[in-house]
C-alpha atoms as a printed R data frame, in Angstrom:
   type eleno elety resid chain resno      x       y       z
1  ATOM     1    CA   MET     A     1 77.187 -49.142 -69.841
2  ATOM     2    CA   ILE     A     2 78.194 -46.592 -72.457
3  ATOM     3    CA   MET     A     3 75.428 -44.050 -73.143
4  ATOM     4    CA   SER     A     4 75.123 -42.373 -76.523
5  ATOM     5    CA   ASN     A     5 74.472 -38.685 -76.847
6  ATOM     6    CA   PHE     A     6 72.459 -39.447 -79.966
7  ATOM     7    CA   ILE     A     7 69.409 -41.052 -78.312
8  ATOM     8    CA   ASP     A     8 66.504 -39.314 -76.647
9  ATOM     9    CA   GLU     A     9 65.674 -39.521 -72.956
10 ATOM    10    CA   THR     A    10 62.977 -42.101 -73.517
11 ATOM    11    CA   GLU     A    11 65.419 -44.474 -75.145
12 ATOM    12    CA   ARG     A    12 68.073 -43.728 -72.499
13 ATOM    13    CA   HIS     A    13 65.618 -44.487 -69.703
14 ATOM    14    CA   ALA     A    14 64.539 -47.757 -71.396
15 ATOM    15    CA   GLU     A    15 68.114 -48.909 -71.763
16 ATOM    16    CA   LEU     A    16 68.970 -48.058 -68.166
17 ATOM    17    CA   TYR     A    17 65.895 -49.531 -66.548
18 ATOM    18    CA   GLY     A    18 64.708 -52.194 -69.014
19 ATOM    19    CA   THR     A    19 61.377 -50.479 -69.705
20 ATOM    20    CA   PHE     A    20 60.963 -51.237 -73.426
21 ATOM    21    CA   THR     A    21 58.134 -50.342 -75.732
22 ATOM    22    CA   PRO     A    22 55.924 -53.169 -77.045
23 ATOM    23    CA   ARG     A    23 57.752 -52.996 -80.385
24 ATOM    24    CA   GLN     A    24 61.134 -53.279 -78.634
25 ATOM    25    CA   ARG     A    25 59.932 -56.216 -76.576
26 ATOM    26    CA   LEU     A    26 58.750 -57.943 -79.781
27 ATOM    27    CA   ILE     A    27 62.153 -57.394 -81.367
28 ATOM    28    CA   LEU     A    28 63.989 -58.721 -78.313
29 ATOM    29    CA   GLU     A    29 61.802 -61.813 -78.289
30 ATOM    30    CA   ALA     A    30 62.666 -62.417 -81.981
31 ATOM    31    CA   VAL     A    31 66.355 -62.113 -81.245
32 ATOM    32    CA   GLU     A    32 66.119 -64.387 -78.182
33 ATOM    33    CA   ASP     A    33 64.178 -67.021 -80.203
34 ATOM    34    CA   SER     A    34 66.853 -66.866 -82.914
35 ATOM    35    CA   ARG     A    35 69.633 -67.126 -80.362
36 ATOM    36    CA   LEU     A    36 67.950 -70.157 -78.703
37 ATOM    37    CA   ASN     A    37 67.724 -71.860 -82.007
38 ATOM    38    CA   GLY     A    38 71.475 -71.491 -82.476
39 ATOM    39    CA   SER     A    39 71.330 -68.850 -85.204
40 ATOM    40    CA   ASP     A    40 74.527 -66.915 -85.904
41 ATOM    41    CA   ASN     A    41 74.604 -63.200 -86.686
42 ATOM    42    CA   GLU     A    42 74.005 -63.628 -90.438
43 ATOM    43    CA   GLU     A    43 71.020 -65.902 -89.909
44 ATOM    44    CA   MET     A    44 69.634 -63.621 -87.209
45 ATOM    45    CA   TYR     A    45 70.049 -60.594 -89.469
46 ATOM    46    CA   ALA     A    46 68.127 -62.413 -92.231
47 ATOM    47    CA   ILE     A    47 65.352 -63.354 -89.750
48 ATOM    48    CA   LEU     A    48 65.089 -59.773 -88.490
49 ATOM    49    CA   ASN     A    49 64.786 -58.437 -92.014
50 ATOM    50    CA   THR     A    50 62.184 -61.026 -92.865
51 ATOM    51    CA   VAL     A    51 59.984 -59.920 -89.964
52 ATOM    52    CA   GLY     A    52 60.307 -56.263 -90.916
53 ATOM    53    CA   ILE     A    53 62.874 -54.919 -88.494
54 ATOM    54    CA   ASN     A    54 64.448 -51.813 -90.023
55 ATOM    55    CA   LYS     A    55 68.063 -50.554 -89.872
56 ATOM    56    CA   ALA     A    56 67.387 -48.172 -86.974
57 ATOM    57    CA   GLU     A    57 66.079 -51.029 -84.916
58 ATOM    58    CA   VAL     A    58 69.079 -53.220 -85.842
59 ATOM    59    CA   ASP     A    59 71.311 -50.342 -84.796
60 ATOM    60    CA   TRP     A    60 69.438 -50.146 -81.464
61 ATOM    61    CA   LEU     A    61 70.067 -53.894 -80.983
62 ATOM    62    CA   LYS     A    62 73.785 -53.405 -81.669
63 ATOM    63    CA   ARG     A    63 74.014 -50.427 -79.360
64 ATOM    64    CA   THR     A    64 72.345 -52.274 -76.515
65 ATOM    65    CA   GLY     A    65 74.411 -55.403 -77.021
66 ATOM    66    CA   HIS     A    66 71.633 -57.672 -78.037
67 ATOM    67    CA   PHE     A    67 73.087 -58.149 -81.517
68 ATOM    68    CA   LEU     A    68 76.797 -58.372 -82.190
69 ATOM    69    CA   PRO     A    69 78.070 -55.369 -84.250
70 ATOM    70    CA   GLY     A    70 79.934 -57.524 -86.723
71 ATOM    71    CA   ILE     A    71 77.191 -57.144 -89.313
């Protein structure tokens, strides 16, 4: 796994050991639900924006590989 120098130790620990905050778990559930329903990246991005997920959280999803960086 490639680790960024631009994240703090809490984020780094969460990414390494899967200990996510409640907000991050909620976001991951939304992504997984979208993926199970066959949503592509554009649809998933629209869904994430609808539920109030901001750009920093989308960037986190891209960095951790939960969301393809094509958007």
